[in-house]
C-alpha positions in Angstrom: -180.4 -69.7 -97.0 -184.1 -69.3 -96.2 -185.3 -66.4 -94.2 -188.5 -68.2 -93.2 -188.0 -69.6 -89.7 -190.6 -72.3 -90.2 -188.9 -73.5 -93.3 -185.5 -73.6 -91.5 -187.1 -75.7 -88.8 -188.7 -78.0 -91.4 -185.4 -78.5 -93.3 -183.5 -79.3 -90.1 -186.0 -81.9 -89.0 -186.1 -83.5 -92.5 -182.4 -83.8 -92.9 -182.0 -85.3 -89.5 -184.8 -87.8 -90.0 -183.6 -89.0 -93.4 -180.1 -89.6 -92.0 -181.3 -91.9 -89.2 -181.6 -95.5 -90.1 -184.4 -97.7 -88.6 -181.9 -100.0 -87.0 -180.3 -97.1 -85.2 -183.5 -96.7 -83.1 -184.3 -100.4 -82.7 -186.7 -100.7 -85.7 -186.7 -103.5 -88.3 -185.9 -102.0 -91.7 -188.4 -104.2 -93.5 -188.5 -104.9 -97.3 -189.2 -102.3 -100.0 -188.3 -99.1 -98.2 -188.6 -96.3 -100.7 -187.4 -93.5 -98.4 -184.0 -92.8 -96.9 -183.9 -93.0 -93.2 -186.9 -93.1 -91.0 -190.4 -92.5 -92.3 -192.3 -89.6 -90.8 -194.8 -92.0 -89.3 -192.0 -93.9 -87.5 -190.5 -90.8 -86.1 -193.8 -89.5 -84.9 -194.5 -92.8 -83.2 -191.1 -92.8 -81.4 -191.6 -89.2 -80.3 -195.2 -89.8 -79.1 -196.8 -87.2 -81.3 -199.4 -87.6 -84.0 -198.2 -88.3 -87.5 -200.2 -85.4 -88.9 -198.7 -82.9 -86.4 -195.2 -84.0 -87.2 -195.9 -83.9 -90.9 -197.1 -80.3 -90.6 -193.8 -79.4 -88.9 -191.8 -80.8 -91.8 -194.0 -79.0 -94.2 -193.1 -75.7 -92.6 -196.7 -75.0 -91.6 -197.7 -72.8 -88.7 -197.3 -75.1 -85.7 -196.0 -74.1 -82.3 -194.6 -77.2 -80.6 -194.0 -77.1 -76.9 -190.7 -77.6 -75.3 -191.8 -81.1 -74.2 -192.7 -82.0 -77.8 -189.4 -80.6 -79.0 -187.5 -82.7 -76.4 -189.4 -85.8 -77.4 -188.5 -85.3 -81.0 -184.9 -84.6 -80.1 -184.7 -87.9 -78.2 -186.3 -89.8 -81.0 -183.8 -88.4 -83.4 -180.9 -89.1 -81.0 -179.8 -85.5 -81.0 -176.7 -84.3 -79.3 -176.9 -81.4 -76.8 -175.9 -78.9 -79.5 -178.6 -80.2 -81.9 -181.2 -80.1 -79.2 -180.4 -76.5 -78.4 -180.5 -75.7 -82.1 -183.9 -77.3 -82.5 -185.3 -75.2 -79.6 -183.7 -72.0 -81.2 -185.3 -72.7 -84.5 -188.7 -73.4 -83.0 -188.5 -70.2 -80.9 -187.8 -68.2 -84.1 -190.7 -70.0 -85.8 -193.1 -69.1 -83.0 -192.1 -65.4 -83.1 -194.2 -63.1 -85.3 -192.5 -61.4 -88.2 -190.7 -58.3 -87.1 -190.1 -55.1 -89.0 -186.7 -54.6 -90.7 -184.3 -53.4 -88.1 -180.8 -52.0 -88.2 -177.8 -53.9 -86.9 -174.9 -52.0 -85.4 -171.4 -53.1 -86.6 -169.6 -55.4 -84.3 -166.9 -53.6 -82.3 -164.0 -54.7 -80.3 -163.7 -52.9 -76.9 -160.5 -50.9 -76.3 -159.8 -53.2 -73.3 -159.8 -56.3 -75.5 -157.4 -54.6 -77.9 -155.1 -54.0 -75.0 -155.3 -57.7 -74.1 -154.4 -58.6 -77.7 -151.4 -56.3 -77.5 -150.3 -57.8 -74.2 -150.6 -61.6 -74.9 -147.6 -63.4 -76.2 -149.7 -66.1 -77.9 -151.5 -65.8 -81.3 -154.8 -64.3 -80.6 -157.7 -62.9 -82.5 -161.3 -61.7 -82.1 -163.9 -63.3 -84.3 -167.4 -62.0 -84.8 -170.6 -64.1 -84.4 -170.5 -65.0 -88.1 -166.7 -65.8 -88.0 -165.6 -62.4 -89.3 -162.0 -61.5 -88.2 -162.4 -58.3 -86.3 -159.0 -57.8 -84.7 -155.7 -59.8 -84.1 -152.2 -59.5 -82.9 -149.1 -59.7 -85.1 -148.4 -63.3 -84.2 -151.9 -64.4 -85.2 -151.3 -62.6 -88.5 -148.1 -64.4 -89.1 -149.7 -67.7 -88.2 -152.8 -67.4 -90.4 -151.4 -65.6 -93.4 -152.0 -62.3 -95.3 -155.6 -61.9 -94.5 -154.8 -58.4 -93.3 -154.5 -57.4 -97.0 -158.1 -58.4 -97.8 -161.1 -56.0 -97.8 -162.9 -56.0 -94.5 -165.9 -57.9 -95.8 -163.6 -60.8 -97.0 -161.8 -61.2 -93.7 -163.8 -64.2 -92.6 -162.3 -67.3 -91.0 -164.5 -69.8 -92.9 -164.0 -68.0 -96.2 -160.2 -68.2 -95.8 -160.3 -71.9 -95.2 -162.6 -72.5 -98.1 -159.9 -71.1 -100.4 -158.4 -73.8 -102.7 -154.9 -73.2 -101.5 -155.7 -73.4 -97.8 -155.2 -77.2 -97.7 -151.5 -76.8 -98.6 -150.8 -75.2 -95.2 -153.7 -76.6 -93.1 -153.7 -80.4 -93.5 -157.0 -80.8 -91.5 -158.7 -78.1 -93.5 -161.7 -80.1 -94.5 -162.6 -81.1 -90.9 -162.1 -77.6 -89.7 -164.3 -76.2 -92.5 -167.1 -78.7 -91.5 -166.7 -77.6 -87.8 -166.9 -73.9 -88.6 -169.9 -74.4 -90.9 -171.7 -76.0 -88.0 -170.7 -73.1 -85.7 -172.0 -70.6 -88.3 -175.3 -72.6 -88.7 -175.9 -72.3 -84.9 -175.2 -68.5 -84.9 -177.5 -67.9 -87.9 -180.3 -69.7 -86.0 -179.8 -67.4 -83.1 -180.1 -64.3 -85.3 -182.3 -65.2 -88.3 -182.5 -62.6 -91.0 -179.3 -60.8 -89.9 -178.1 -59.1 -93.1 -174.4 -60.2 -92.6 -175.5 -63.8 -92.2 -177.7 -63.7 -95.4 -174.8 -62.0 -97.3 -172.1 -64.4 -96.1 -174.1 -67.7 -96.6 -175.2 -66.6 -100.0 -171.7 -65.7 -101.2 -170.1 -68.8 -99.8 -172.7 -71.1 -101.3 -172.2 -69.5 -104.7 -168.4 -69.6 -104.5 -167.9 -73.0 -102.9 -169.7 -76.3 -103.7 -168.0 -77.7 -100.5 -169.8 -75.1 -98.4 -173.1 -75.5 -100.1 -173.0 -79.3 -99.5 -172.1 -78.8 -95.8 -174.7 -76.1 -95.3 -177.4 -78.4 -96.7 -176.6 -81.0 -94.1 -177.8 -78.7 -91.3 -175.0 -79.8 -88.9 -174.6 -77.6 -85.8 -171.6 -77.1 -83.6 -171.1 -75.3 -80.3 -167.3 -75.7 -80.0 -165.3 -73.7 -77.5 -161.9 -75.4 -77.8 -160.0 -77.6 -80.2 -156.8 -78.3 -82.0 -155.2 -76.8 -85.2 -152.4 -78.2 -87.2 -150.5 -75.7 -89.5 -147.7 -76.4 -91.9 -146.1 -73.0 -91.7 -143.6 -72.0 -94.5 -141.2 -70.4 -92.1 -141.1 -72.7 -89.0 -142.6 -76.0 -90.2 -145.5 -78.0 -88.6 -147.3 -76.4 -85.6 -149.8 -78.4 -83.5 -151.7 -75.9 -81.4 -154.6 -75.9 -79.0 -157.2 -73.1 -79.3 -159.7 -71.9 -76.8 -162.6 -69.4 -77.4 -163.5 -67.0 -74.7 -166.8 -65.1 -74.9 -166.4 -61.3 -74.5 -168.3 -59.5 -71.7 -171.7 -58.2 -72.6 -174.2 -59.3 -75.3 -173.5 -62.5 -77.2 -171.3 -61.9 -80.2 -167.6 -61.7 -80.7 -165.2 -64.1 -79.0 -161.5 -64.1 -78.3 -159.6 -67.0 -79.7 -156.1 -67.8 -78.3 -153.7 -70.4 -79.8 -151.2 -72.1 -77.4 -148.7 -74.9 -77.3 -147.5 -77.0 -74.5 -144.5 -75.3 -72.8 -141.2 -76.9 -73.5 -142.4 -79.0 -76.5 -141.3 -78.7 -80.1 -144.5 -76.8 -81.1 -143.8 -74.2 -78.4 -140.3 -73.8 -79.6 -141.5 -73.3 -83.2 -144.0 -70.8 -82.0 -141.3 -68.9 -80.2 -139.2 -69.0 -83.4 -142.1 -67.5 -85.4 -142.4 -64.7 -82.8 -138.7 -63.9 -83.3 -139.1 -63.8 -87.0 -141.7 -61.0 -86.9 -140.5 -57.9 -88.6 -143.5 -55.7 -87.8 -143.6 -53.9 -84.4 -145.9 -55.4 -81.8 -149.3 -53.8 -82.4 -152.9 -54.8 -82.9 -154.4 -54.5 -86.3 -158.2 -53.9 -85.9 -159.8 -55.3 -89.0 -162.9 -53.1 -88.7 -161.0 -49.9 -89.1 -158.2 -50.6 -91.6 -159.5 -51.2 -95.1 -156.9 -52.9 -97.4 -156.6 -53.3 -101.1 -158.4 -56.2 -102.7 -156.3 -59.3 -103.2 -156.8 -63.1 -103.5 -157.0 -64.9 -100.1 -153.9 -66.9 -99.3 -154.5 -68.4 -95.9 -151.7 -70.2 -94.0 -153.8 -72.2 -91.6 
């Protein structure tokens, strides 16, 4: 992970350009193409900017493209809405002068949110901006596995799903990991240089070739809802919907709630799992309860 915003912008543009074929944008491939995807000159022509200016952007040099230029490049690269926002975020960071090292307060879960976790009858958890698990209710703990036993710094949703054994309980693990990596990429761009982001990306890249490959693709996601399939050892297969709710205040932690359609088999299995819980109904805030080190064994 680079901490140079201009290099991050350059890498993102280059990966997207090389993945776009000439025929995707109405150009003839022509013979003897020695580069993957579009040439820089072709992309500059489609975007209506000079080839030299675009080349300087991909080289990570000190250029300050306007919003109009960024939008033109996004259209030429057929960006999605999420990718366009990511491009603007990277460019804004590249235009900002270097700032002195600052301190970052630990992410905290408000007492009112802990009460909400205690009151809800669905699996629910609070995830930090870099996918750290900050708090959860007992049903979420039963659903996702024994992450409560891990040290605080290892309680990360993406790290849990990158564990080799995660695929045994989460059949769609690979797709979920790709989605979460894209979400992490978007959050890192919004807070470049954050020490937790630097630490997490570095650790995951060293531990997981899968993550390193996905991270190098520069995919971005801004997902607020989706589906999760879990093969739970106690109640069998669960097909759940999840929704992410931003918490009041500054951008950061979000509340994620898993639900099943009432009356269906998944709802019945979720109720069965609730009945199997031995622990009293209480919230376990991950930020305040250190646990002994153990190997991650996620269940979803």
